[in-house]
Structures are given as structure tokens and as C-alpha cells.
C-alpha positions as CSV (number, residue, x, y, z in Angstrom):
1,M,58.0,145.6,100.8
2,Q,61.7,145.8,100.9
3,R,63.1,146.0,97.1
4,E,65.4,142.9,96.5
5,E,69.0,144.1,95.5
6,S,68.8,142.6,92.1
7,E,65.5,144.4,91.6
8,P,65.6,147.3,88.4
9,V,64.6,150.6,89.1
10,Y,65.7,152.5,86.7
11,Q,66.2,152.0,83.0
12,G,66.4,147.7,83.3
13,L,69.4,148.9,86.3
14,S,69.1,147.8,90.3
15,Q,69.9,150.0,92.8
16,E,73.6,149.0,93.2
17,A,74.4,149.4,89.7
18,L,72.8,153.0,89.3
19,D,74.2,154.5,92.3
20,A,77.6,152.8,90.4
21,E,77.0,154.7,87.4
22,Y,76.5,158.2,89.1
23,N,79.1,158.1,91.7
24,N,82.3,159.0,89.7
25,Q,84.7,159.1,92.8
26,A,84.2,155.5,93.4
27,K,85.5,154.5,89.6
28,I,89.0,155.8,90.2
29,S,91.2,155.2,92.8
30,F,91.2,157.1,96.0
31,P,94.7,158.3,95.4
32,E,94.2,159.9,91.7
33,F,91.1,161.7,93.0
34,K,92.9,163.3,95.7
35,K,95.8,164.0,93.4
36,F,93.3,165.7,90.9
37,L,91.8,168.0,93.7
38,T,95.2,169.1,94.6
39,Q,96.4,169.6,91.0
40,C,92.9,171.7,90.7
41,E,93.2,173.9,93.8
42,H,97.0,174.7,92.9
43,L,96.0,176.0,89.2
44,S,93.1,177.6,90.7
45,I,95.2,179.7,92.9
46,N,97.8,180.1,90.1
47,A,94.7,181.3,88.0
48,R,93.5,183.8,89.9
49,D,97.3,185.1,90.9
50,K,98.3,185.3,87.2
51,Y,95.4,187.0,85.3
52,L,93.7,190.3,85.7
53,C,90.6,189.1,87.9
54,H,87.4,190.8,89.9
55,L,86.2,188.4,92.2
56,D,82.7,188.1,94.5
57,I,80.5,190.4,92.2
58,Q,77.1,190.7,93.3
59,Y,74.6,189.4,91.0
60,G,71.5,189.1,93.4
61,D,71.2,189.6,97.0
62,C,72.4,186.5,98.8
63,P,76.2,186.5,99.5
64,V,76.7,183.4,97.4
65,H,75.5,185.0,94.3
66,T,78.7,186.2,93.1
67,V,80.8,185.6,89.9
68,D,84.5,185.7,89.2
69,I,85.5,187.9,85.9
70,F,88.8,186.6,84.4
71,I,89.9,189.2,82.0
72,P,93.2,189.0,79.3
73,D,95.7,191.1,79.1
74,N,95.5,194.2,76.8
75,V,92.3,192.9,76.6
76,K,90.0,196.0,73.9
77,P,86.4,196.6,74.2
78,N,84.0,194.0,72.8
79,A,86.0,191.2,73.6
80,P,83.8,187.7,73.4
81,V,82.6,186.4,76.8
82,E,83.1,183.0,78.0
83,V,80.0,181.6,80.8
84,F,81.0,178.9,82.9
85,F,78.8,176.6,85.5
86,H,80.8,174.6,87.8
87,G,79.6,170.8,88.3
88,G,78.9,168.7,92.1
89,Y,76.1,167.3,91.6
90,W,74.2,170.7,92.9
91,R,75.1,170.2,95.8
92,M,78.9,171.2,96.5
93,L,81.6,173.1,95.5
94,N,81.8,176.8,94.0
95,K,83.3,179.3,91.9
96,S,86.8,179.3,93.1
97,D,87.1,175.6,93.1
98,F,86.8,176.3,89.0
99,S,89.2,179.3,89.0
100,Y,91.8,177.3,86.8
101,V,89.0,177.4,83.5
102,A,90.2,180.7,83.0
103,A,93.7,179.4,82.0
104,G,92.0,177.5,78.9
105,F,89.9,180.0,77.9
106,V,91.4,183.7,78.8
107,P,95.1,182.7,76.6
108,H,92.3,182.8,74.0
109,G,91.5,186.4,74.0
110,Y,88.1,185.1,76.3
111,I,86.4,187.3,79.0
112,T,85.8,183.9,81.3
113,V,83.2,184.5,83.7
114,I,82.3,182.0,86.2
115,V,79.2,181.7,88.2
116,N,78.5,180.9,92.0
117,Y,75.1,179.9,93.0
118,P,73.5,178.6,96.1
119,L,73.6,175.0,96.5
120,V,70.8,172.3,97.3
121,P,69.5,171.9,100.2
122,T,70.0,175.3,101.2
123,V,67.7,176.0,98.3
124,S,65.2,174.4,96.4
125,F,66.5,172.6,93.0
126,D,64.0,175.1,91.5
127,E,65.7,178.0,92.8
128,L,68.8,176.9,91.6
129,V,68.7,177.1,88.4
130,E,66.2,180.4,88.6
131,Q,69.8,181.7,89.9
132,C,72.0,180.7,86.9
133,R,69.2,182.2,84.9
134,Q,69.4,186.0,87.4
135,A,73.6,185.3,87.0
136,T,73.5,185.0,83.6
137,A,71.0,187.8,82.7
138,W,73.6,189.9,85.1
139,V,76.4,189.1,82.6
140,Y,74.6,190.1,79.6
141,K,73.6,193.3,80.8
142,N,76.8,194.0,82.6
143,I,79.7,192.9,80.9
144,Q,80.1,196.0,78.8
145,N,81.6,196.9,81.8
146,Y,84.2,194.9,81.5
147,N,85.2,195.3,77.8
148,G,82.7,192.0,77.0
149,D,80.5,191.9,74.2
150,R,77.2,190.6,75.0
151,H,76.5,189.9,71.6
152,R,79.2,187.6,71.9
153,M,78.7,185.5,74.9
154,Y,79.3,181.4,74.8
155,L,78.1,179.0,77.6
156,S,80.3,176.1,78.8
157,G,79.7,173.5,81.8
158,H,80.6,170.8,83.1
159,S,78.5,167.6,84.7
160,A,75.9,169.7,86.8
161,G,77.4,172.8,85.1
162,A,76.5,171.3,82.1
163,H,72.7,170.2,82.8
164,L,72.8,174.2,83.7
165,V,74.2,175.4,80.2
166,A,71.2,173.1,79.0
167,M,68.7,175.0,81.0
168,M,70.2,178.4,80.2
169,L,69.1,177.4,76.4
170,A,65.8,176.4,77.4
171,T,64.9,179.3,79.0
172,H,62.5,182.3,77.3
173,W,65.3,185.3,77.9
174,Q,62.3,188.1,77.0
175,S,61.0,187.6,80.6
176,Y,64.0,188.4,82.3
177,G,64.5,191.9,79.9
178,I,66.7,191.0,77.0
179,Q,64.8,191.2,73.7
180,E,67.2,189.5,71.3
181,S,65.9,186.2,73.4
182,D,66.4,183.5,70.4
183,S,69.8,184.9,69.6
184,V,71.3,185.6,73.0
185,F,74.4,183.3,73.4
186,R,76.8,182.5,70.2
187,G,77.6,178.9,71.2
188,A,77.4,176.5,74.3
189,A,79.5,173.3,75.6
190,A,78.2,171.2,78.0
191,I,80.6,168.7,79.1
192,S,79.8,165.1,80.7
193,G,76.2,166.3,81.7
194,I,73.3,164.9,82.9
195,Y,69.7,165.9,81.2
196,D,67.3,163.6,82.3
197,L,66.7,163.8,85.9
198,E,64.8,161.1,86.1
199,A,67.8,159.1,86.3
200,I,69.2,160.8,89.5
201,R,65.8,161.0,91.2
202,F,66.2,156.7,91.4
203,S,69.6,157.5,92.7
204,Y,71.1,158.0,95.9
205,L,72.0,161.6,95.1
206,N,68.1,162.5,95.6
207,Q,68.6,161.8,99.4
208,T,69.7,165.2,99.5
209,L,68.4,166.5,96.2
210,G,65.1,166.1,96.9
211,L,63.8,165.9,93.2
212,T,60.1,164.9,92.8
213,R,58.4,163.9,89.5
214,E,57.4,167.5,88.9
215,T,61.0,168.9,89.9
216,V,62.0,166.3,86.9
217,E,59.7,167.6,84.6
218,R,60.6,171.4,84.9
219,N,64.3,171.1,84.6
220,S,65.0,168.2,82.6
221,P,66.6,169.3,79.2
222,I,65.5,166.3,77.2
223,T,62.0,166.9,78.1
224,L,62.4,170.6,77.3
225,L,62.2,172.7,74.2
226,P,65.4,174.8,73.0
227,Q,64.5,178.4,73.3
228,V,68.1,179.4,71.8
229,D,69.0,179.2,68.2
230,V,72.8,178.2,69.0
231,P,75.0,175.4,68.3
232,L,75.6,172.9,71.1
233,L,78.5,171.0,71.7
234,L,78.1,167.6,73.9
235,V,81.0,166.0,74.9
236,V,81.7,162.9,77.2
237,G,84.6,160.7,78.2
238,S,84.5,157.1,77.1
239,L,85.7,156.1,80.5
240,E,82.6,157.5,82.0
241,G,80.3,154.6,82.5
242,N,77.0,153.9,79.8
243,E,75.0,156.7,81.7
244,Y,76.8,159.2,81.3
245,L,77.3,158.0,77.8
246,R,73.5,157.6,77.1
247,Q,72.4,160.5,78.5
248,S,74.7,163.1,76.3
249,T,73.5,160.3,73.2
250,A,70.2,160.9,74.0
251,F,69.6,164.2,74.7
252,A,71.6,165.2,71.4
253,N,69.5,163.0,69.2
254,K,66.4,164.8,71.3
255,W,67.4,168.3,70.3
256,A,69.2,167.5,67.0
257,L,65.4,166.5,65.9
258,L,64.3,170.2,67.3
259,G,66.5,171.8,65.0
260,V,69.3,172.7,67.3
261,P,72.8,172.4,65.4
262,T,74.4,169.5,68.0
263,Q,77.6,167.8,67.7
264,L,78.6,164.8,69.8
265,A,82.2,164.1,70.9
266,T,83.5,160.9,72.8
267,L,87.1,162.0,74.1
268,D,89.2,158.3,74.4
269,E,90.4,157.5,77.9
270,E,89.1,160.1,79.9
271,D,86.8,159.8,83.1
272,H,85.0,162.2,84.9
273,F,87.3,164.1,86.3
274,S,90.6,164.2,83.4
275,I,88.4,165.4,81.5
276,R,87.0,168.2,83.6
277,A,90.7,168.9,84.0
278,Q,91.3,169.6,80.5
279,F,89.3,173.2,80.8
280,G,92.6,174.8,82.3
281,V,94.6,173.8,79.6
282,P,94.6,176.0,76.5
283,D,95.6,173.2,73.7
284,S,93.7,170.1,75.7
285,A,92.2,168.3,73.3
286,L,89.1,169.5,75.1
287,M,89.7,173.2,74.4
288,K,90.8,172.3,70.6
289,L,86.7,171.2,70.1
290,I,85.4,173.5,72.2
291,L,87.5,176.4,70.4
292,K,86.6,174.4,67.1
293,H,83.3,174.5,67.5
294,K,82.8,178.3,68.5
295,K,83.6,178.9,65.0
296,Q,80.1,177.7,63.9
297,G,78.1,180.4,66.3
């Protein structure tokens, strides 16, 4: 039987309404979106030209299992480390599209590691998350070769990358050879994230992602227990829509009840893309929030 257009499919939302909530590109004008992409492309090229960087460093066997490492000028041993996970709804984009993120962290003295990972449908959703764990473990074990301090590692990510940050905090790191697994990170910032994949399973995105109930249960941070004792900053833009606000609020409340030092912040007049662009500006409102939050770690 064919579903009526107005019939609720999730959280009282019709299919059309749910899809609209997660179609971020449609929330802004096409010229504005193209301008954003062009700006980020130019800023990423500039970052690769401006900073000392080690590109396409392998953390695994597959050609896409790579990280880019950006180094501050005159870096000294035991510098703090920022590990960033990019967005793209787990199905598009790569680390090179986010080189500009280094322009936000490197000027503050952070060695910045931008993680690449295989995308769905070239791998399963579970495998994508697993490869991010492998990348994180590689950084922990090898970053001292780049003057980084593995005991001063921080995580950040945007959109799907924010989800991956939360999944790293829900990981048992002892099985990856990291004995101090409960304190492997000093802090984490998840921006514009998705923490309840059940919404995605009902949306248009699942045509590509192929999420099942079981996949959702294994990979929804809101249903998992935190395994790392670390301050968590969650940020969302006020213009991102009700579902993004709901996702961040519900996750913040859930993990706060589980004892995670959690801070939820909303940036006024920021959409899904304008808030992402702030990663590349050292003194942006977002970067100020993240840097202030690091002092708690």
C-alpha cells in the first residue's frame, strides 16, 4: 500500500518534511552554496601552500586510508594535536576538501590531523566507522614522530564528522592497543552532528547508506555508552533546522546524565555551511568556543 504524502514516518514528520530537515543544501540558495564551495576550495589550497604539511600519510592498507598532518611553524616536541573528521553524510567529500580547517588550529599551536576514510557505498557503514577508529589509533601511536603529544590529543568534526567524533568516544580503545583507553583524548568538539541514525534510516539518505535497524543500534551514539572520560562540546547553528537542534540537544542531555561533562552551544544566524566555514578562521566564534572548551580538558 502506497504511503500518503502527509503520513508521519518519523518523529511526527512526513517523508517530505523529514527529507527537507536533512537536505542542508536546499536550505540555502544555490549561488550561496556554490560560493561556499569555491571559498573552501581556495582556502584549502592556501592552507596546503602556507603550512608545513605531510600529505597522504597511510594509516591502513587501502589507498584512501590516509591522513594529512599540518605542522605549526617552529613546532616544539609534545605539541597538542587536533584530529578532525570531515562531513559529507558518510557518502561524499574527502580530507582535501577540509585542509582549510588547519588554518583555524595551526595558528594556535595545534598539530592538525585531517582524517580520510572510505565512503559508503564503497564500504559498509560499520567498516567506515572502523576505519576511523584505525586512523585514530594510528595517530595516537605515531604522532610523536611529528612532534605531537599523544597525551594531548583532541577530536573535532562537522556533520557526519561530528557523529564520528562521538563514535570515537564510545570506543573501547584497549582492543586497539591503547591501555590508557579511558583518557586517550583530552577533549572533543562535535559540530552540527547527527547522533541518532534512526532519523537517517527513514530519510532519502538511506537510499545510499543502506542503514538497517541493527546498523543504527551499533552506530548511534545516543544509544551507546561513553568509554572515554573527556569534556564534550556540542555546537549547532540556529539556522540548521529543528532536527539538527533536536539531535544535539537530545544527545547532550543523554550523555550528561551518563556523567560526561557536556556543553551545548547554539551559534545564532549560522547555517550548516557557514558554521563549517568558521573552522578555517582562527578567531571565529566557533574557534573561540572550541579553544575555551579545551581548557577544561
